[in-house]
C-alpha positions in Angstrom: -0.1 0.2 -0.4 0.9 3.5 -0.6 1.4 4.9 2.8 3.3 1.7 4.1 6.5 2.9 2.0 9.2 5.0 3.1 8.4 8.6 2.8 11.2 11.0 1.4 11.1 15.0 1.6 13.9 15.3 -0.3 11.8 16.4 -3.3 10.1 19.3 -1.4 11.2 22.6 -2.1 10.8 25.3 0.0 12.0 27.3 3.3 10.8 23.3 4.8 13.5 21.4 2.6 16.3 20.0 5.0 19.8 20.7 5.8 22.5 19.0 4.1 25.8 18.0 5.5 27.6 19.9 2.6 25.7 23.4 3.4 27.1 25.8 5.8 25.1 26.7 9.0 24.6 30.3 9.0 23.7 30.4 12.6 23.9 32.9 15.2 26.4 31.9 18.4 24.5 28.8 20.2 25.6 26.1 22.5 28.2 24.5 20.8 27.0 20.9 21.2 23.6 21.6 19.6 25.5 23.3 16.8 28.0 19.8 16.7 24.6 17.7 16.8 23.0 19.1 14.3 25.9 18.6 11.9 26.4 15.2 12.8 22.8 14.6 12.2 22.6 16.1 9.1 25.7 14.2 7.8 24.1 10.9 8.5 21.2 11.7 7.2 22.0 12.6 4.0 26.1 10.9 3.5 25.3 7.5 5.7 22.0 7.2 5.2 21.9 6.3 8.9 18.5 7.7 9.6 18.2 5.9 13.4 21.4 7.8 14.6 20.2 10.9 13.0 16.9 10.6 14.8 18.7 9.7 17.9 21.2 13.2 17.2 18.4 15.7 16.5 16.7 14.2 20.1 20.2 15.3 22.0 20.0 18.5 20.5 16.6 19.4 21.6 17.0 18.0 24.8 20.4 20.4 25.1 18.0 23.5 24.0 15.5 22.7 26.6 17.3 25.4 28.9 17.2 28.3 26.9 13.8 28.1 24.4 13.2 31.5 24.0 16.7 32.2 22.7 16.5 33.3 18.9 19.2 31.6 18.1 18.8 28.5 19.7 15.1 28.2 18.2 16.7 28.6 14.8 18.8 25.2 15.5 16.1 23.4 17.5 13.6 24.2 13.8 16.9 22.6 11.9 17.5 19.3 14.6 13.2 19.1 14.1 13.6 19.2 10.3 16.0 16.9 9.7 14.3 14.8 12.5 10.8 14.5 10.1 13.1 13.6 7.4 14.8 10.4 9.3 11.6 9.6 10.7 10.0 9.8 7.4 12.9 7.6 5.8 12.4 4.8 8.6 8.5 4.7 7.2 8.0 6.3 11.0 5.7 9.2 9.3 2.8 8.4 11.5 4.6 9.6 14.4 6.0 12.7 13.0 3.6 15.2 14.5 3.9 13.9 17.9 7.5 13.7 17.9 7.5 17.1 17.0 4.6 18.8 19.5 6.7 17.1 22.2 9.5 19.8 21.8 7.1 22.7 21.0 4.2 21.8 22.9 1.1 23.7 21.5 0.3 23.5 17.4 0.4 27.2 17.9 3.9 27.3 18.6 4.8 25.6 15.7 7.7 27.7 13.5 6.1 28.4 9.9 9.1 25.7 8.5 8.0 22.9 10.5 4.5 23.8 10.2 4.9 23.3 5.8 6.7 20.3 6.2 3.8 18.1 8.5 1.3 19.8 5.8 2.9 18.1 3.1 4.3 14.8 4.4 0.7 14.3 5.1 -0.6 15.3 1.9 1.9 13.4 0.2 1.2 9.9 2.3 -2.8 10.9 1.6 -3.9 11.3 5.6 -4.7 15.1 5.6 -7.1 15.1 7.9 -3.9 14.7 10.8 -3.0 18.4 9.9 -6.8 19.5 10.2 -7.1 20.7 13.5 -3.1 21.3 14.2 -3.4 23.9 10.9 -6.7 25.7 12.9 -5.4 26.4 15.7 -1.9 28.0 14.8 -3.7 29.6 12.0 -6.6 31.4 14.4 -3.4 32.9 16.4 -3.4 36.5 16.3 0.9 36.1 16.3 1.0 34.0 13.3 -1.1 35.9 11.9 1.6 38.8 11.7 4.2 36.3 10.1 5.2 37.2 6.2 4.7 33.0 5.9 1.0 33.4 6.9 -0.4 33.9 3.9 1.7 31.0 2.4 0.4 28.2 4.9 -3.0 29.6 4.5 -2.7 28.3 1.2 -1.3 24.8 1.7 -4.1 24.2 4.7 -6.3 25.3 1.8 -4.9 23.0 -1.2 -3.5 20.1 0.9 -5.8 19.7 3.9 -9.4 21.3 3.1 -10.3 20.3 -0.6 -8.8 17.2 -0.2 -11.5 16.3 2.4 -14.4 17.8 0.9 -14.5 20.6 3.3 -16.1 23.6 0.8 -17.9 25.6 2.9 -15.0 25.6 5.5 -12.5 26.6 2.4 -14.8 29.4 1.3 -15.3 30.9 5.0 -11.9 31.0 5.5 -10.6 32.9 2.4 -13.2 34.9 2.3 -12.1 35.9 6.4 -8.8 35.7 5.5 -6.7 39.0 5.2 -4.1 37.8 4.2 -5.0 37.6 0.6 -6.2 40.4 -1.6 -9.4 40.2 -3.6 -7.3 39.0 -6.8 -6.4 35.9 -4.7 -9.4 35.7 -2.7 -11.5 34.9 -6.6 -9.1 32.7 -7.5 -9.2 30.5 -4.6 -13.0 30.7 -4.7 -12.7 29.6 -8.4 -10.1 26.4 -7.3 -12.9 25.6 -4.5 -15.7 25.6 -6.7 -13.5 23.6 -9.1 -12.9 20.8 -7.1 -16.2 20.8 -5.8 -17.2 19.9 -9.4 -14.8 17.2 -9.4 -15.6 15.8 -6.1 -19.5 15.7 -7.2 -18.6 14.2 -10.7 -16.6 11.2 -8.8 -19.1 10.9 -6.5 -21.5 10.0 -9.0 -19.1 7.6 -11.1 -18.4 6.0 -7.8 -22.8 5.3 -7.5 -23.2 4.3 -10.7 -21.4 0.5 -10.5 -23.1 -0.1 -7.1 -26.5 0.6 -8.5 -25.8 -1.9 -11.5 -25.8 -5.1 -8.9 -28.3 -4.3 -7.1 -30.7 -3.6 -10.1 -29.4 -6.8 -11.8 -29.7 -9.4 -8.4 -33.6 -7.6 -8.7 -34.0 -8.7 -12.3 -32.9 -12.1 -11.2 -34.9 -12.5 -8.4 -38.1 -11.1 -10.5 -37.2 -13.7 -13.1 -37.0 -16.7 -10.4 -39.7 -15.5 -8.8 -42.4 -15.5 -12.1 -40.6 -19.0 -13.2 -41.7 -20.6 -9.5 -44.8 -18.9 -9.9 -45.6 -20.6 -13.3 -44.3 -24.0 -12.2 -47.0 -23.6 -9.2 -49.5 -22.5 -11.2 -48.9 -25.6 -13.6 -48.4 -28.5 -10.7 -51.9 -26.5 -8.8 -53.7 -27.5 -12.6 -52.2 -30.7 -12.8 -53.4 -32.2 -9.1 -57.0 -30.5 -9.6 -57.4 -32.3 -13.0 -56.2 -35.8 -11.2 -58.2 -34.9 -8.2 -61.6 -34.4 -11.0 -60.6 -37.9 -12.6 -60.2 -40.0 -9.3 -63.1 -38.6 -8.1 -65.5 -38.9 -11.1 -67.9 -41.8 -11.5 -66.3 -43.6 -14.2 -63.1 -44.2 -11.9 -65.3 -45.2 -8.8 -67.2 -47.6 -11.3 -63.8 -49.2 -12.3 -62.0 -49.5 -8.9 -65.3 -51.4 -7.9 -65.0 -53.8 -10.4 -61.2 -54.3 -10.2 -62.5 -54.7 -6.3 -65.5 -57.7 -8.0 -63.1 -59.4 -10.0 -60.3 -59.7 -7.6 -62.5 -61.0 -5.1 -64.0 -63.7 -7.7 -60.5 -64.9 -8.6 -59.2 -65.4 -5.2 -62.5 -66.8 -4.3 -63.4 -64.6 -1.4 -66.3 -64.4 0.8 -66.3 -60.7 2.0 -68.4 -62.0 4.7 -66.0 -64.7 5.4 -63.2 -64.5 9.0 -60.4 -65.5 6.4 -61.3 -62.7 4.0 -61.0 -59.7 6.6 -57.0 -59.3 6.6 -56.6 -59.1 2.7 -59.9 -56.6 2.6 -57.9 -54.6 5.7 -55.0 -54.8 3.7 -56.3 -53.4 0.6 -58.1 -51.0 2.1 -54.6 -49.3 3.7 -52.8 -49.8 0.4 -55.7 -47.7 -1.2 -55.3 -45.0 1.5 -51.3 -44.8 1.5 -52.2 -44.3 -2.4 -54.9 -41.5 -2.3 -52.5 -39.4 0.8 -49.1 -39.8 -1.1 -51.4 -38.2 -4.4 -53.5 -35.6 -2.7 -51.0 -34.5 0.7 -49.5 -32.5 2.1 -50.2 -30.3 -1.2 -54.1 -30.8 -2.3 -56.6 -32.9 -0.6 -60.3 -32.8 -2.1 -63.0 -32.6 -0.6 -65.0 -36.0 0.5 -67.7 -36.9 -1.2 -70.4 -39.0 -0.2 
């Protein structure tokens, strides 16, 4: 399945790209252990492809910066460490842990750096799990401090294209665009046009998927209707046949024939109906006639007894 394959974020462009070992680190003075761990993690990730070791260096680096979280230079190093850690988790097919792993260092979604939030949106969109970022994005976008950031409009657009629209939340997308001050009039019109196009595509896909589901149901109904009609026809013919047989058996000629056969039988075997020795034979003959009668007319049809 697509979600069980290792996810590589190396092709993602933009400010959220991870650090490479060959790129110089333009950072302000920070604690030496954190900087060295960042360089070592980037080297393990890109050159040695040792993702577990790279993740370990990132975690150790973030823990070393916990004593001074508000320092600007420390925040930059921490963000870079998290970006490398996200890439390492994705390469090890542990992308489901990315969001919880990042939040353990930033506690709340509102404090996530724009670079990390962008990377998470693209990651979960790539693995077709955009719903994971729905609540996190909402918290981040509603924060007043984040709304003043230069990258707010970019993240708003990413949230719109990679989270809301794939989930079919078109009404929420329209409300978000109309109430967004980061978009100018032209950008709002373009975003609303994109929403309408995606809504039409969504409706067409639902209609296309519903047609194959209706066809088997119609075929089953036709088959059941055909079987029912055939069964009804067979039962009607059988009822008519049994009725004809009943009329034939109960008719006077048939009774006369049975009486004549009985008389002939008595004459041939020379039995006296009044003699005690003939009673077992007559009793057995009556039983055979009764069994034949029951076998023919029971339980489907039993004609009324005629005197």
